[in-house]
C-alpha positions as CSV (number, residue, x, y, z in Angstrom):
1,M,33.3,-17.0,-53.6
2,S,33.6,-18.3,-50.8
3,S,33.6,-16.8,-47.7
4,P,36.6,-16.1,-44.9
5,I,36.9,-18.2,-41.8
6,I,36.6,-16.8,-38.6
7,S,38.0,-18.4,-35.3
8,V,37.0,-17.3,-32.0
9,P,38.2,-18.2,-29.1
10,A,36.6,-21.0,-26.6
11,G,35.6,-18.3,-23.7
12,A,34.4,-15.6,-25.9
13,A,30.9,-17.6,-26.8
14,R,30.4,-18.6,-23.5
15,A,30.9,-15.0,-22.2
16,R,28.4,-13.7,-24.9
17,R,25.5,-15.7,-24.3
18,R,22.5,-14.2,-21.7
19,P,23.0,-15.8,-17.9
20,R,19.3,-18.5,-17.1
21,F,18.8,-16.7,-14.8
22,P,19.6,-13.1,-15.4
23,P,19.4,-10.4,-12.0
24,R,15.8,-8.7,-12.5
25,H,14.0,-12.2,-11.7
26,A,15.7,-12.4,-9.2
27,S,15.4,-8.8,-7.9
28,I,11.5,-9.9,-8.5
29,L,11.5,-12.6,-6.4
30,A,13.0,-11.6,-3.0
31,G,10.5,-9.0,-3.0
32,A,7.6,-11.1,-4.2
33,G,8.8,-12.9,-1.2
34,L,8.9,-9.7,1.6
35,L,5.5,-8.8,-0.2
36,G,4.1,-11.7,2.0
37,G,1.6,-9.1,4.5
38,C,0.1,-10.7,7.7
39,D,1.7,-12.5,9.8
40,E,0.1,-16.5,10.9
41,G,-2.8,-14.1,13.4
42,G,-4.6,-12.7,10.5
43,A,-6.0,-9.9,10.9
44,P,-7.8,-8.3,13.5
45,A,-11.6,-7.9,13.4
46,I,-14.4,-7.1,15.4
47,P,-16.8,-9.7,17.2
48,F,-19.6,-7.8,16.4
49,F,-23.2,-10.3,17.0
50,G,-21.3,-12.9,15.9
51,A,-19.8,-12.4,13.3
52,Y,-16.6,-10.4,12.4
53,F,-16.0,-8.0,11.0
54,P,-12.3,-6.3,9.3
55,S,-11.1,-4.1,12.1
56,W,-10.6,-1.4,9.1
57,L,-14.5,-1.3,8.2
58,L,-14.9,0.1,11.7
59,C,-11.5,2.7,11.7
60,A,-13.7,3.3,8.0
61,L,-16.5,4.6,10.8
62,V,-14.6,6.3,12.8
63,G,-13.3,8.6,9.9
64,I,-16.5,9.1,9.0
65,F,-17.5,10.2,11.9
66,G,-14.9,12.9,12.5
67,A,-14.9,15.1,10.2
68,V,-18.9,15.5,10.1
69,V,-17.6,16.6,14.3
70,V,-14.7,17.9,13.0
71,R,-17.1,20.4,9.6
72,I,-19.4,21.0,12.3
73,I,-16.1,23.1,14.6
74,F,-15.2,24.3,10.9
75,I,-18.5,26.2,10.1
76,R,-19.2,27.4,14.0
77,L,-16.7,28.4,13.0
78,G,-16.5,30.2,9.7
79,I,-12.9,27.9,8.7
80,D,-15.9,26.1,6.3
81,D,-16.3,28.7,4.2
82,V,-12.6,29.4,3.6
83,L,-11.3,26.0,2.6
84,P,-11.2,26.0,-0.6
85,A,-12.0,22.1,-2.0
86,R,-14.1,21.3,0.6
87,L,-14.4,17.6,-0.6
88,P,-11.0,16.9,-0.6
89,V,-10.1,18.2,2.7
90,Y,-13.2,16.2,4.7
91,V,-12.3,13.4,3.3
92,C,-8.1,13.1,4.3
93,V,-9.7,14.6,7.5
94,A,-12.1,11.7,7.9
95,A,-8.9,9.8,6.4
96,G,-6.9,10.7,8.9
97,I,-8.8,9.7,11.9
98,G,-9.3,6.5,10.9
99,F,-5.4,6.3,10.7
100,L,-5.1,7.2,13.9
101,A,-8.1,5.6,14.9
102,A,-6.6,1.7,13.5
103,L,-2.9,2.5,14.8
104,S,-4.7,4.2,18.6
105,A,-6.3,0.7,19.2
106,F,-4.9,-1.9,16.8
107,G,-1.5,-0.7,16.7
108,R,-1.5,-1.1,12.7
């Protein structure tokens, strides 16, 4: 038995091949270019006793101190007793104060 011969037009075989560089790879590379991050000036740092500390460390300490102050105020007002989940609330307060400190002091 012989199999039938099927003729395929020349352009049809070329149309079925996968592109050498799929569009999804191009979008991944374009996104990677946008993730360059810091500018040439580097991350903001604070000179402290001859060493440079990252600014986020100072902002985190400001946020923690601010959350402690907010907790003292909440205790005196009686709000602390009715909070359903104290730990997440105070973590969010600390993060919010830290972000505000970073935005106001360093503009980032």
